[in-house]
N, C-alpha and C positions, 0 to 999 in steps of 0.2 A: 129199812128206813131210807127214804129218799133224801139225799143231801143236795138236790138241785135247788138253786135259789129261785124264788118266785120273782117275776119281773114286775116292776112298778114304774109309773111315770115319774114319780118324785119321792125322794126320801125327805121327810120333814124333820128339821132340827128346831127344837123349841125348849124353853125352860120348863120346870116342873111346877111353877106357881099356879094357883087357881085361875088367875086371869089368863095365863098362857093356855091352860087347858080349855077354858071357855072359848078362847079365840080359835083353837084347833078344832073344836066341835063345830063352830060356825063355818070355818074354812072347809072342813070335810063335807058339811051339808051342801055347800055351794059347788065346790070343785068336783066332788064325786057324784053330783046329781046327773040326771040324764042330759041336761043342757051342755055340760062340759065333759062328762064321762071320763074323768081321770082316776087313776088308781094310785093312792098315796100310801106310803108306809109311815106310820106314826108309831114310834117306839112304845109309848104308853098303851097303845091299843093293840098293835100287831106283834110286839115283842113277847118273849116268854117270861117276863118279870125281872129276872136277873140281867144286869147289864153285862154283856160279853163284848169287849173291845174288838176282838177279831171278827166276830159274827156281824156286828154293826158296820165295821169298815168294809167287810166283804159285800154287804148289801149296797152300800154307797158305791163301791167301785164296780160291781158286776151286776147288781140287781135293780138299779134305777138309772133312768136317763138323766134326770136333773136333781138338784137339791134345793129345797125351799128352806130358807133360814128365817125364822120368826124372831125378830130382834126386840128386846125389851131392856130395861135398865139393868137387870141382873144377869143378862146373857154373858157379858165378858167375864164375870166372876164364876160362872158355872164351868167347871173343868171338863165335864163330859161334853157339853155343847161346843166348847172350844176345840176339843179333840176331834169331834165329828166334823166341824167346820174345816179344820186343817186336812182331814182326810178328803173331803170334797174338793178342796183346793188342789190337792195332789192329783186328783183325777184329771185335771186340766191345768197344768202349771202356768201356762201363759194366758189363761182365761179365754182362749180362742174358741172353745166350744160353747161358751156362755151357759154353763150348766148350773150356776149358782143364781138363785132368784131370792134376793133379800126382801123381806117384808118388814116394815117398821110398824110394830103394833102400838108402840108408845114412843114419845120423844126420848131419844137416848143417843149416846155416842156409839158410833159403829166401831166394831173391832178394827184395828189398824190393817189387818190383812185383807179386808174387803171394803175399806173406806172409800175407794175410788169407784166402786160399783154404784149404779143408780138404784136406790131402793124404791120399792112400791110403798108409798106412804099412806098407811091406813089412818093416820092421825088427821088427815085432811078430810073433813066431813063433806066438802063439796065434790070430791071425786068418788065417794062411796057408791053411788048408783052404778058406776061402771068399773068398780075396783076388781071384782072377781072375774068378769070377762077379760079384763086387761091382764090379770095374772094368768088366766087360762090361755090367752094368746101367746104366752111365752112357750107353750108346748106345741104350737102349730109347727108342723114340719114344713121346711122350705120345699116349694114345689120341685125345684131342681137346684142342684149345687152349682156354684159358679163355674166350675170346669165343664159341667155338662150343659150349662145354660148357653154358653157362647160357643158356637161352632166356629172354630178358628179356620180360616182359609189357609191353605198351604201356599206359602210364599215361594217364589222361585229362589233357588239357592243363591244366585248372584243378583243383586239389585244394582242396576247402573243408574246413578243420579247424574244429572248434568253438572258440569263444573260451573260454579257461580263465583265470580270475583266481585267482592264488595268493595266499592270505592268510598267507604265511609271514612277511612283514615289513610290519608296519603301524606307524604312529607311536606308537600306544598301547603296543604290546609293546616298542618300542624305549625309550620313556621308562620303562616299568616295569623294564626291565633295568638302566637307569642308576641308578635309585633304590636298588636293592638293593646296589650296589657301594660 
């Protein structure tokens, strides 16, 4: 038996409601299509039925690049969803890697641990034509990392700057200012 974890572009955290499952179906049709070609792990589809905390945490930590969080009204009350979200947060404690992609399926209050992240808002009907391409753009690799992007020139070890004396504050000017007051 091979214990190697399959690699996914994203682990998807969503509630178990019928509306959430319909949204997941629509999301997979779009993001896994040939136009975006992403590989998503959805627990209800790819899991083995029983929820295993350790296995799911291992897939988030080692088997997926990012985590998509589908937010709805019942999300904060779902203990499993909140556990998985906290595992995803632990993957990048300072949120520097930008691995969490929140999607607002319906108007709701975001969990406090991700409240400061900008969510992709599916509730706005005017942005729906480009909603899925926008979510897929979160997976685009940067062409070069910042450290590779800038070729730093080697500076000489000693930099001699000319001595500049600024005459903006002299005792004469200071005294003159006091006399006028």
